C-alpha positions as CSV (number, residue, x, y, z in Angstrom):
1,M,-0.7,21.1,7.4
2,K,-3.1,19.0,9.9
3,I,-6.0,16.9,9.4
4,L,-9.4,16.7,11.2
5,L,-11.9,13.8,11.5
6,K,-14.9,13.9,9.3
7,N,-16.6,11.0,9.5
8,T,-16.4,7.0,10.3
9,L,-17.3,4.3,7.8
10,T,-18.2,0.7,8.9
11,G,-19.1,-2.4,7.1
12,H,-16.2,-5.0,7.0
13,N,-16.4,-8.0,9.4
14,A,-12.5,-8.2,9.5
15,S,-9.4,-6.2,9.3
16,I,-9.4,-3.6,6.6
17,Y,-6.0,-4.2,5.0
18,K,-5.9,-2.0,1.8
19,L,-7.7,1.2,0.4
20,L,-7.6,1.9,-3.4
21,N,-8.2,5.5,-5.1
22,A,-10.9,5.2,-7.9
23,G,-10.8,8.8,-8.5
24,E,-13.5,11.3,-8.0
25,S,-15.6,10.7,-4.9
26,T,-15.1,6.7,-5.1
27,F,-12.7,4.5,-3.4
28,Y,-12.2,0.8,-2.7
29,S,-11.4,-1.4,0.4
30,L,-10.0,-4.9,0.9
31,G,-10.2,-6.7,3.8
32,G,-9.6,-9.9,6.0
33,D,-13.3,-10.7,5.4
34,G,-12.2,-11.5,1.8
35,Y,-14.9,-8.5,0.9
36,L,-14.0,-5.7,-2.0
37,V,-16.1,-2.7,-1.0
38,S,-17.0,0.2,-2.9
39,W,-17.2,3.5,-0.9
40,N,-18.6,7.2,-1.9
41,T,-17.2,10.1,0.3
42,Y,-20.3,11.6,0.4
43,S,-22.2,8.4,1.7
44,D,-22.0,6.4,4.9
45,D,-22.7,3.2,3.0
46,G,-20.6,0.7,1.0
47,V,-21.4,-1.3,-1.7
48,L,-20.3,-5.1,-1.5
49,L,-18.6,-5.8,-4.9
50,A,-17.2,-9.3,-4.8
51,N,-16.3,-12.0,-2.0
52,A,-13.0,-14.2,-2.3
53,D,-13.6,-15.9,0.6
54,D,-9.8,-15.1,1.1
55,K,-8.0,-12.8,3.4
56,L,-7.3,-10.0,0.7
57,F,-4.4,-7.8,1.6
58,S,-3.1,-5.8,-1.4
59,G,-4.8,-4.9,-4.7
60,A,-4.7,-2.3,-7.6
61,I,-7.3,-0.8,-10.2
62,I,-6.9,-2.5,-13.6
63,S,-9.3,-0.3,-15.3
64,K,-12.7,1.4,-14.6
65,D,-14.1,-2.2,-14.3
66,I,-11.5,-4.5,-13.2
67,V,-9.9,-4.7,-9.8
68,V,-6.6,-7.3,-8.6
69,A,-6.6,-8.4,-5.3
70,G,-3.7,-10.4,-3.8
71,G,-4.6,-13.1,-1.2
72,F,-3.0,-14.6,2.1
73,S,-3.3,-17.9,0.3
74,G,-0.9,-16.7,-2.6
75,Q,-4.0,-16.4,-5.2
76,L,-4.2,-13.4,-7.3
77,Y,-7.9,-12.5,-8.1
78,W,-9.3,-10.8,-10.8
79,L,-12.5,-8.7,-10.1
80,D,-15.1,-7.5,-12.1
81,I,-16.8,-4.9,-10.3
82,N,-19.5,-4.3,-12.8
83,K,-20.8,-8.0,-12.6
84,K,-19.7,-8.2,-8.8
85,E,-17.9,-11.4,-9.4
86,I,-14.4,-13.1,-9.6
87,I,-13.7,-13.6,-13.3
88,K,-10.5,-15.3,-12.8
89,R,-8.0,-16.3,-10.2
90,V,-4.6,-17.5,-10.3
91,S,-2.2,-19.7,-8.2
92,L,1.1,-18.6,-8.9
93,H,2.5,-17.3,-5.9
94,K,3.4,-19.9,-2.9
95,K,2.4,-17.4,-0.2
96,A,0.8,-14.3,0.6
97,I,0.8,-11.5,-2.1
98,M,1.9,-8.5,-0.2
99,D,1.5,-5.7,-3.0
100,C,0.4,-5.0,-6.4
101,I,1.6,-2.0,-8.6
102,V,0.4,-1.4,-12.2
103,D,2.6,0.5,-15.0
104,R,1.2,1.0,-18.4
105,D,0.2,-2.7,-19.6
106,R,1.6,-4.5,-16.9
107,L,1.0,-5.7,-13.6
108,Y,3.7,-6.4,-10.9
109,T,3.3,-8.3,-7.8
110,V,5.4,-9.5,-4.7
111,A,4.9,-12.0,-2.1
112,Q,6.2,-13.7,0.8
113,D,7.6,-16.1,-1.4
114,G,10.6,-14.0,-2.4
115,A,9.1,-13.9,-6.0
116,L,8.0,-10.8,-8.3
117,V,5.7,-11.8,-10.9
118,I,5.0,-9.6,-13.8
119,W,1.4,-9.9,-15.4
120,D,0.0,-8.8,-19.0
121,I,-3.3,-6.9,-18.0
122,T,-4.9,-7.5,-21.0
123,T,-4.6,-11.3,-21.3
124,M,-4.5,-11.6,-17.3
125,S,-1.7,-13.9,-17.6
126,S,1.9,-14.3,-16.1
127,L,4.8,-13.1,-18.2
128,A,7.6,-13.6,-15.9
129,T,8.4,-15.0,-12.4
130,F,11.9,-13.4,-10.7
131,S,12.8,-15.2,-7.3
132,I,14.8,-12.1,-5.4
133,T,15.3,-13.4,-2.1
134,P,14.2,-16.4,0.2
135,F,13.2,-14.0,3.0
136,G,10.2,-12.6,1.1
137,L,9.2,-9.3,-0.4
138,R,6.8,-6.7,1.1
139,T,6.3,-3.5,-1.0
140,A,7.1,-2.2,-4.4
141,H,7.2,1.3,-6.0
142,F,8.4,2.6,-9.3
143,L,11.3,4.7,-9.0
144,D,11.9,5.5,-12.3
145,L,10.9,4.2,-16.0
146,N,11.4,0.2,-15.9
147,L,13.2,0.6,-12.8
148,L,11.2,-1.1,-9.8
149,L,12.2,-0.5,-6.1
150,I,11.1,-3.6,-3.9
151,G,11.1,-3.9,-0.2
152,G,12.5,-7.0,1.1
153,M,11.4,-9.0,4.6
154,D,15.2,-9.1,5.0
155,G,15.7,-5.5,5.3
156,Y,17.2,-4.9,1.8
157,M,16.0,-2.8,-1.0
158,Y,16.1,-4.0,-4.4
159,L,16.4,-2.0,-7.6
160,V,15.1,-3.9,-10.2
161,D,15.2,-3.5,-14.1
162,T,11.8,-4.7,-15.5
163,L,12.9,-5.0,-19.1
164,Q,16.0,-7.0,-18.4
165,I,14.3,-8.7,-15.1
166,N,17.5,-8.3,-13.2
167,I,18.7,-6.9,-9.8
168,V,20.5,-3.4,-10.8
169,N,21.3,-2.6,-7.1
170,R,20.5,-3.7,-3.6
171,W,21.3,-1.9,0.0
172,K,20.5,-2.6,3.9
173,A,17.9,-0.1,4.4
174,H,16.2,-1.6,7.6
175,E,17.1,-3.8,10.4
176,T,13.7,-6.0,9.5
177,S,11.0,-5.8,6.6
178,I,10.5,-2.7,4.7
179,F,6.7,-1.7,4.4
180,S,6.3,1.1,2.3
181,I,8.5,3.3,-0.3
182,L,7.8,6.6,-1.3
183,S,10.1,8.8,-3.9
184,D,10.1,12.5,-5.2
185,D,12.9,13.9,-7.7
186,E,15.6,13.7,-5.4
187,N,14.7,11.5,-2.5
188,I,13.6,7.9,-1.4
189,Y,11.5,7.4,1.9
190,T,11.4,3.8,3.3
191,S,9.3,2.8,6.5
192,G,9.9,-0.4,8.0
193,R,9.1,-2.8,11.0
194,D,11.8,-1.4,12.8
195,A,9.4,1.5,13.4
196,M,11.7,3.9,11.5
197,I,11.3,6.3,8.3
198,R,14.4,7.0,6.6
199,K,15.1,9.5,3.5
200,W,18.0,8.2,1.1
201,K,19.6,10.4,-1.8
202,K,18.0,9.0,-5.2
203,L,21.3,9.5,-6.8
204,D,23.5,7.4,-4.8
205,Q,21.0,5.6,-2.0
206,S,23.2,7.6,0.5
207,L,21.0,7.9,3.8
208,Q,20.1,11.5,4.6
209,L,17.8,11.5,7.4
210,E,16.2,9.2,9.8
211,V,13.5,9.3,12.7
212,A,12.3,6.9,15.0
213,A,8.7,7.5,13.9
214,H,6.6,5.6,15.7
215,W,6.5,2.8,18.5
216,F,5.7,-0.2,16.1
217,T,5.9,-1.0,12.3
218,V,5.1,2.0,10.1
219,N,2.7,0.2,7.6
220,T,2.4,2.7,5.0
221,M,3.3,6.2,4.2
222,I,1.8,9.0,1.4
223,F,2.9,12.1,-0.1
224,V,0.1,14.8,0.4
225,D,1.3,18.1,-0.7
226,Q,4.9,18.8,0.5
227,H,4.2,16.6,3.6
228,I,4.3,12.8,4.5
229,I,1.6,11.0,6.5
230,S,2.4,7.8,7.9
231,A,0.4,4.9,9.8
232,S,1.7,2.3,12.2
233,R,0.5,-0.6,13.9
234,D,1.0,1.8,17.1
235,K,-2.2,2.9,16.2
236,K,-1.1,6.6,15.2
237,I,-1.3,8.5,12.2
238,R,1.5,11.1,11.8
239,I,2.2,14.0,9.7
240,W,5.7,15.0,8.8
241,D,7.3,17.7,6.6
242,E,10.0,16.7,4.1
243,N,12.8,17.0,6.5
244,L,11.0,14.4,8.7
245,N,10.1,17.1,11.7
246,L,6.9,16.0,13.0
247,E,3.9,18.2,12.6
248,Q,0.5,16.3,13.8
249,S,0.2,13.1,15.7
250,I,-3.4,11.6,15.9
251,D,-4.3,8.7,18.3
252,V,-7.5,7.3,20.0
253,Q,-7.9,10.3,21.9
254,T,-7.9,12.5,19.1
255,G,-10.5,10.6,17.0
256,G,-8.0,8.0,15.7
257,H,-8.0,4.5,15.1
258,V,-8.2,1.7,18.1
259,N,-6.0,-0.9,16.5
260,S,-3.2,-0.9,13.7
261,V,-3.6,1.6,10.7
262,N,-2.9,-0.4,7.4
263,S,-3.6,2.1,4.5
264,I,-3.8,5.6,3.5
265,I,-5.3,7.5,0.3
266,N,-5.2,10.9,-0.7
267,K,-8.6,12.2,-2.0
268,R,-7.0,15.2,-3.4
269,E,-10.3,16.5,-5.4
270,E,-11.9,16.6,-2.1
271,G,-9.5,17.5,0.4
272,I,-9.7,14.3,2.2
273,I,-7.4,11.5,3.0
274,A,-9.0,8.1,4.2
275,T,-7.3,5.5,6.3
276,C,-8.3,2.1,7.4
277,S,-7.3,-0.2,10.3
278,D,-7.4,-3.6,12.0
279,D,-10.3,-2.2,14.0
280,R,-12.4,-2.7,10.7
281,T,-13.4,0.9,10.2
282,I,-12.3,3.4,7.5
283,K,-11.9,7.2,8.7
284,L,-12.4,10.1,6.6
285,W,-10.0,13.2,7.4
286,S,-10.4,16.7,6.2
287,I,-7.2,18.3,5.3
288,L,-6.4,21.8,7.0
289,H,-4.1,24.2,5.6
């Protein structure tokens, strides 16, 4: 599998930190300018939906009407995309909210303050706060029903039972902060500030494979078919097979971004992936098989 540049979209005035897949041909972007922008893969123009006047680093789609965004200030913003306004903001986290994840009627946020907060999405209110580590948290991923994997800024992986709200297991996965987590039926994949991608056995968390994947922080990873696509602060996008063999590397010379690549989404229906960057652009890539 390879990807080929299809289009470059502009409109943000600062780094773009997060892309959210809204289904069909629509997706959203969140950035350091505080903007929530809606995009269509068939158009060059975005639509500004809200401005939080805060750097928006993380987010999640709650419903067809509501998006939440995590700010660098620690505030959580509830954004109504139809009214194009912020309908609620909550200052519960004490530092930047690094990731947001939705499961059924719950929202889970993790932040640099080291806390996991569980929210009721119907009432937009917090249900529980669980302090995990004083070193901060960076990313979250559901491993199984009620089992949430959280990547710490101390390099540890924390497996949390979201019903009992306790730590079931933890292990040292990277030398420094963990930035991204993926899983399939048998494996867990992690990436970090140490530029490594590691593959772990899901059953007992034993290390299976590792690769020095990039020159700098591996910001994010996604699955596309039987492949992993990674993006890094080294400005590169790379495609790996399931055994972490490199199949393609994209940089500035081959149409890539000129600054850190921060987020990737898979628009499976259109055969496109989208990437965003500190260079304030979004790039659309055609998937070639």
